[in-house]
N, C-alpha and C positions, 0 to 999 in steps of 0.2 A: 154404738160407741166401737172405735177402732180397736182391734186386737193388738196387743204389745208383743205378742210371742215372736214375731218375726221382725219387729219394728227396728231395733238397733242394727241388726245386721243388715237389713235391707236398705236403711238410710245411709250406712257407710258404703255399701255397694253402689248405691246411686251416686253419692258424691265422687266415689272413685271413677265410675263410668262417665260422668258428665264433666268433671273438674280436673282429674289428674291423668286420665287416659289420653283424652285429646292432644294435649302438648307432647306427651310421649310419643304418640302416633306420628305426630309431625316430625319429630326427631328421628324416629325410625322409619320414615317414609321410604328411603332408598332400599332398606332391607325388605320391607313389605313388598316393594315394587318387584324385587327379585324373587321373593317367595310365591307371589302370584303367578310368575311366569315359569316356575319349576316344579310346583307341586299342585295336584299329585302328578309325578312324573312316570309313574307306572300304574297299571291297572289290570285286572283279570279280564279277559275277553272270552266269549263263546259264540259259536255260531248258532243261531236259532232259527228253526224252521217250522211253519205251519200254514194254516189257512188265514188269510186275511179277514180281519172283521167286516162284516157286512158283505161277504163274497165267497165264491168258491175256489179262487185262484190262491196259489201258494206264493209264499214270500219267504226270503231268507234274510236275516238281519245279523249283522257282525256288530255285537253289543258289549260295550264296557261299562255303561252306567250301572249305578248301584242304588239300593235303598229305595226310599219312597218314590223318586222320581222315575226309577226303573219300573216299578209296578204300575205307575201310572201311565207311562208312554207304551209299555207292552200290551197294556189292557187296550189302548186304542189301536194298537196295530193287529193283534192277533184275536181272533174270534173265540178260540179255545186255548188253553195252555200249550205252548210250543214245545217241540222236542230240542234239547240242547246238546251241543257238543263242544266240551271245553277247548279253548285255543291256547290256553296258558297265559302267563303274565306278560304284558307287552309295554314297551315304552310308549307314551302318549306321543311323543314326537315322531316316532317311527310309524305310528298308526296314521297320523295326520299326512305324512309325507309319502308313505308306501302303502296305502290301504289296498290298491289294486293287485299288489303282489301277496300281501298277507291274506287277503280274502278274495280271491278271484271269482268265486261263485256267489257272492253276496249282492243282494239288490240295494240295500241302504246299510249305512254304518252309524253307529251312536257311540260317541267317545266322550268322556268327562273331560271338561276344560273349563277353567276360569275365563273371564273375559280378557284379562291380559295374555294368558296362555294362547287363547284362540288367535288374537292378534299377532302373536309372535310366530305360531307354528302353521297357521292357515296357508295353503298354496293357493288360496283364491277359490276354492271349490267347496267349502264347508259353510253352513248356516250356523251362526252363533246364537243359540237359544237360551235366554235366562232361566234358571230354575223356577224363580218366583218373580212376580210383578207386584210392586207396591201400589196402593191405590188411595186417593185422597178425595174428599168430598167437601165442598164449600157449603156452609149452614148459615142461616136457614136456607133451604133449597128454593132456588129461583122460581119465580111464577111460571116460567116456560116449562120447567121440569114438573112442577105440581101438576100442571095442565096437560102433561103427556098422556097419551093413551094408556102406557103401561102403568103409570102411577094411578091414574083413575080406577083402573081394573083392581089394583092392590087396595085402594081406599074403599071400593065397594066390598071386597072381601072382609075388610076389617070391620065395616058396619055389619055385615051379615052375622060375623062371629062374635060381635060385641066384646071385643078384647079391651083390657086395661092392663096397667102396669104398676109396679112398685120399684123404688130404687133403695137398696139396702146395703149394709156392710155386716150383716148379722153372720156370726160364724156358723152357726147350724144350718143356715140357709145356704151359705157358701158350700158347705159339705154336701148338702142335698144336691145342689146344682151340678157339683163334680161327679158324684156317684151315680145320680138318678137321670141326669140329662146330658152332660157334656160327654162323658166317657162312653155311654152306650150309643150316642148318636155318632161320634168319630168312628167307633168300631164298626157300625153298621153302614157308614157311608163309604169309608176306605178298606175295610176287610183286613186282608193280609198286608196291606200297605199303610196301615195306620200308625201314626207317630204321635204318642201320647206322652205328655209330661205326667209324672207321678203326682198324687195329690199334694204331697209335701212340696214338690218343685213348683207347682202351679201356685199354691198359697203363698210360698216364700217369695215369688216374683210379683206379689200384687200387694204392695205395701199401700199405695194410694189408689183405691179402686172403688168403683160402684157396681153392684151387681143388679141388673135389671130383669125382674121376673114378670112373666106373662101370665094372665090369668083371665077367665071370663067374668064379666061383672056380675053374672047370676051365681058365680061360685068364687068369690074373691080369695079365699084361703087356699084354693087348689091351684098350685102353680104348673103351668104346662110347658114352659120353655124359658130359657135365660140367656142372658148376654152379659159378658163380662167387660167392663170398661176400664182401661188403665190409664191413669192421669200421668202422663209422661211430660218432661219440660217443654217440650215444643208444641205438640198437640195430642188431645186425648186420642187413644187408640182402642178400636174395637177388636178385643183379642181373642174371645172363646165363645162359641155357641153351644147350645144343646137343646134337645127337646126331650120330653119325659120318655124314658125307656126306648129312646131312639125311634119312636113312632114316626113313620115317614108320612102318615095320614095328617099329622099336626103340620108338617111342613106344606103339603098340598093345600092345607087350610089357611095357609098364610102366616103361620107363627113366626117364622124368621123375618119375613117381609115386615110384620107388625114391629119386631123388635128394633129393625133398622129404623123405621120411622120414628118409634118412640125415643130412641136413642139420640137422633137429630133434634127432637124436640126438647129433651132433657139437657143436652149439652148446649143449644142454643140459649136456652133460658138461663144458663150459667155464664153466658157471656163468650162461649167459644164461636170461632168462625170457620174452623176447619177440623175435620175428623179423619185419622189415619185408619183406613178401612182394613188394614192387614194385606196379606198375600193372596194372590191369584194364580193359578196356572197359566202357562203361556199360550194355551190353545183357545182360538177364538170362539169356539163352540162350547167352551167349559161352562158349565152351569153357574158356578160361583162368580165367574168374571161377568157373565151376562146379566146376573141378578144385581151386581153392583153398577153395571153400565146405566140402568135406569134412572139412577140417582145423579148422572152427569159425573161418574167418577173420572178423574184424571189419573193416568197411570205412568209410573217410571219403572225402568228395569231395575229390579231389586237385587242387591247383593252382586258380588262378582262371580258366584258360582254358576254353574250351567252345563250345558253339553253342546258338542257339535254334531250336526246332522249332515251326512253326505249322501247325495242321490247317485248311485252308481249305475243303475239301469232303469229305464222307463218301461217296466213291465206292467201288465194290466193290474197286477196287485199293487204296485208302487202307485199306479194312477189313482186307484181306489183310495189308498191311504191319504194321498196329498188331497184329492177332491173332498174327502170327509173331514179333513183335520187342518183347516187353516191355522197358522200359527204367528206368534210375534218373535222377530229376531232382531239382534243388535248388529249395527254397522256403523263404524266411524263415530261412536259415541251417542248415537241416536237410535230409536227404536221403530220398526216398521211392521206392518201386517203383510203377510204373505198369504195369497188367495190363489186358487187354482181352479180354472174352468176348462170344460171340453171344448167350447167353442167361443168365438168373440162376442163379448156382450154389447148390447146397444146402450145408449145413454140411460134408459129406463132401468136396465138392470145394474148398471153401475151405481145409480142412485140407491137402489135396493141394497146393494152389498155394503155401501157407507152406512146406511140406516141400521143394517143388521150387525156389522163388524167393527166400524170405525169407533175408536175411543179417543178422548181427548188425551194428548200425550204422544200419541202415534205421529211420526212425521208425514207419513202418507200410506196408502195401501198400494202394494206391488202385486199386480195380477199377472200370472202366468197362464197362457192359453195353450192347450195341447194341439188343438187343430186349428192353427193360425189361418190358413187359407190365404186368400188375397184380400181379405176384409181390412180396410183401413181402420185406425182407432176411431172410436165414435167421437162426434163433436161434443164437448161437455161444457156446461156453463163454468165460469172462472173458478168458482168456488171449489167445485169437484175437480176440475182440471188440475189445480194446484195440489190436491192430496191423492192424485191417482197416478200410477205409472203402469205401462203395459209392457210385457215381455213375452217371447216365445218360449214355450217349455221345453224346447229343444236345447236351449241354454243350460238347463239344469244338470246335464251330463257333459257339459263341454269342459274345457281346460280352465275356464275362469268364469265364475258366475257374475262378475261385474257388478256386485251388489252397490247400492247407492252409497 
C-alpha cells in the first residue's frame, strides 16, 4: 500500500512541474537564454600542481570547477592530492579569453561554463564537456543485445549466484534500502565527492515508485541490494542503487547487473518500452557509463551545466591524461567522443576503439594522434568511416580547434 505521508505535497509538485512550469518556461525563454550565458559569471580559481595519475611527470592545472565534478575530474588527473595556490575570483569571460596571461605556467585549464556560455565565450580553443550524460534503453532488450558476449557473461554470473528479486512499496523496506544500501554504497564509491539526498528528500521525491530488492533464492528474506524505480510521466527512471553496507564484493558478484536486468524485465512486463537510465560521467572509460553500454544505451548530453577544458601545453603529463581519459564533448548541438592515440591506428584498431567506446547517440569518434608521421588515414568500411574522424594532436594547442 502506498504511503500517504508525502502524497498531497508530491502530487501538487508533479502537477506544477509538468503542467504549469513548461508554459511559464516558454514565456520566460528569452530571460533563461540570457541567464545561461551570464551565470556563473565569476568563479574562484586556483593553480593545482602534482604528479599525473599513472605516471611520474608533474602537471599544473588552472582550476575553477567546483563540487562533485571537481572531485571526479581531479581524481582522474592527479595520482595524489595536489598542492593548491589560490588565484582569486575571476570573471569566466576573462578566463576563456585571457587564460594564457592569467595562468602562463598552466598545462591545462578547467573553467565552469554552461553550454550557452561556452558557445558565447569560447575563442575556438576550448572543449565543452557536459557534467552529466543522460541515457535511455529500449526494452525488452533486442535479441542482438541479449546475445552479446558481455550480456552472456552477466547471465552466467546471475545463474551462478542464483539471484531473485521482489518489487515493493513497503515503507520499512524503503528505509532499510536507504540507510543500509544506498547511503553506504554512495559514500564508499564517491568518498569525499559523494552527493547524497537526505532520507526525507529522497522519500519526498518518490511518490510513484517501485523498489526492487535483490536476494539469493536460498535466502529469500535477506536483501542484498536495491534499485529505486521512479514512474515519471515520460518514461520510468532508474534513480538510486545500493548494495548492503556498500560491500563491493556484491558488485563484483553481479548484484547491480542483476538489478538492471530484473528492472528491464519488470518494466517491460508492465508495458513500458523505454527506460531512463539516469546520468553518467562524460569520460569514456567511466565504469558506470560502460556498464550501461552493454544494454545498448543511447545517450544525450544532459542539462546545460558543464565545464570547459583547454589544452595549453602538450607536456608528457598532459599526454598521459589525454591518453588515459578519452571523453565526450559538445559541439554545435551534437555530442562527440574524443580519443587520443600515440600513433596512427590501422583499420583493426579503429574497429576495436568503436567496440570499446562508441555509444549510440554520439555523432562520431574524433581521434587525435600525437605522432602523426606520414601515415595516411586507414581505409575503413563505410559504416566506420562515417563515424570516425582523424586529427593531428598538434592542433590541440593551436589558435583554433576547428571542432566539428
